[in-house]
C-alpha positions in Angstrom: 61.2 74.6 110.9 60.6 70.6 109.1 57.8 68.0 109.3 59.4 65.9 112.2 62.3 68.1 113.7 64.7 65.2 113.3 66.5 65.9 110.1 66.5 69.3 108.2 65.7 72.0 110.7 68.2 70.5 113.4 71.0 70.8 110.7 69.8 74.6 109.8 69.4 75.0 113.4 73.1 74.0 114.3 74.5 75.5 111.5 72.8 79.0 112.2 73.9 78.8 115.8 77.8 78.2 114.7 77.4 81.1 111.8 76.4 83.8 114.9 79.0 82.3 117.2 81.9 82.7 114.3 80.4 86.5 113.6 80.1 86.8 117.5 76.7 88.1 117.2 75.1 84.9 118.9 73.6 86.9 122.1 71.5 89.1 119.5 69.6 85.7 118.4 67.7 83.2 119.5 67.7 80.2 117.9 65.7 76.5 117.8 64.0 74.3 115.5 60.9 72.7 115.6 58.6 70.4 113.8 54.9 71.0 112.4 53.8 67.2 113.0 54.4 65.7 116.8 55.7 62.3 115.6 59.1 63.1 117.1 58.8 64.8 119.8 61.4 64.2 122.4 63.7 62.3 119.7 67.3 63.4 119.1 68.0 64.2 115.5 68.5 61.3 112.8 72.0 59.6 113.3 72.8 60.8 109.5 72.0 64.4 110.5 74.1 64.1 113.5 76.7 62.7 111.2 76.8 65.0 108.5 77.0 67.8 111.2 79.9 66.1 113.3 82.1 65.8 109.7 81.5 69.6 109.8 82.8 70.2 113.2 79.5 71.1 114.4 77.6 69.0 117.5 73.9 69.7 118.4 72.1 68.6 121.9 68.4 69.4 120.3 65.8 66.8 121.1 62.5 66.9 118.7 59.8 69.5 119.2 56.4 70.7 117.8 55.9 74.2 116.6 53.6 76.3 119.3 51.7 79.2 119.9 54.4 80.9 121.6 56.7 80.9 119.0 54.4 82.5 116.7 54.5 85.0 119.3 57.9 85.3 120.0 60.5 84.5 117.0 60.8 87.4 114.4 61.6 84.5 111.8 59.9 80.8 111.4 61.9 79.6 108.1 60.9 76.5 106.9 62.1 73.4 104.2 59.1 73.0 101.8 56.0 74.1 100.9 53.6 72.0 102.9 55.8 73.2 106.2 55.2 76.8 105.0 51.0 76.0 104.1 50.6 74.2 107.8 52.6 76.8 109.7 50.5 79.3 107.8 47.4 77.9 108.7 48.7 77.4 112.4 50.0 81.1 112.4 46.1 81.9 111.5 44.9 80.8 114.8 47.4 82.7 116.7 46.6 86.3 117.7 49.9 88.9 117.8 51.6 86.7 115.3 54.5 88.1 115.0 56.6 85.8 113.1 57.6 86.1 109.5 56.8 82.9 107.6 59.4 81.9 104.8 61.0 79.3 103.0 64.8 79.1 104.5 65.3 78.8 100.6 64.3 82.0 99.3 67.4 83.2 100.6 69.4 80.8 98.6 71.9 82.9 96.4 71.9 79.4 94.2 68.0 80.1 93.9 67.5 76.2 95.5 64.2 77.2 96.7 63.0 74.0 98.3 65.4 72.0 100.9 64.1 68.3 100.1 63.9 65.6 103.1 66.7 64.0 103.1 64.9 61.0 105.2 64.2 58.2 102.4 68.1 59.0 101.2 71.4 58.7 102.2 74.4 60.2 103.2 74.9 62.2 99.8 71.5 63.7 100.6 71.8 64.7 104.0 75.1 66.3 102.5 73.1 68.2 100.3 70.7 69.7 103.0 73.5 70.8 104.9 75.5 72.7 101.9 71.7 74.2 101.1 71.5 75.4 104.7 74.6 77.0 104.9 74.3 78.9 101.8 70.7 80.2 103.0 72.0 80.7 106.5 74.6 82.8 105.5 72.7 85.2 102.8 69.6 85.5 105.9 72.3 86.7 108.3 73.6 89.2 106.1 70.2 90.3 105.4 69.1 90.6 108.5 71.7 92.0 110.2 
């Protein structure tokens, strides 16, 4: 989960989906991404995010959506990108009965200990590449831990 669901979280979602497909465990995972805010609902990911993924041979048809009450009751994990996402999600989860999801920073799984995955929106291609690399490291480690 990220702020607007057009940069970081669609990259993480696409990376994780490719990982579980490559490992042949995709039938064990329901993978999605969402936004804390409703700014970009219905929009495709940022062109730079799509281009970054494409450079790594990954396609995504994701459209931005906002996190829902159902998400807290359905998903085992809700992984987010930074402290403000974490705060917002914890606040939202407190209003949900039977919240099942563990809400964590995706960066807690990073073997390189980069806890925060910074929003690349105001940055350049290199910043999107950094997000991609962080997502790959974190998603691999998360998948290994939760096998």
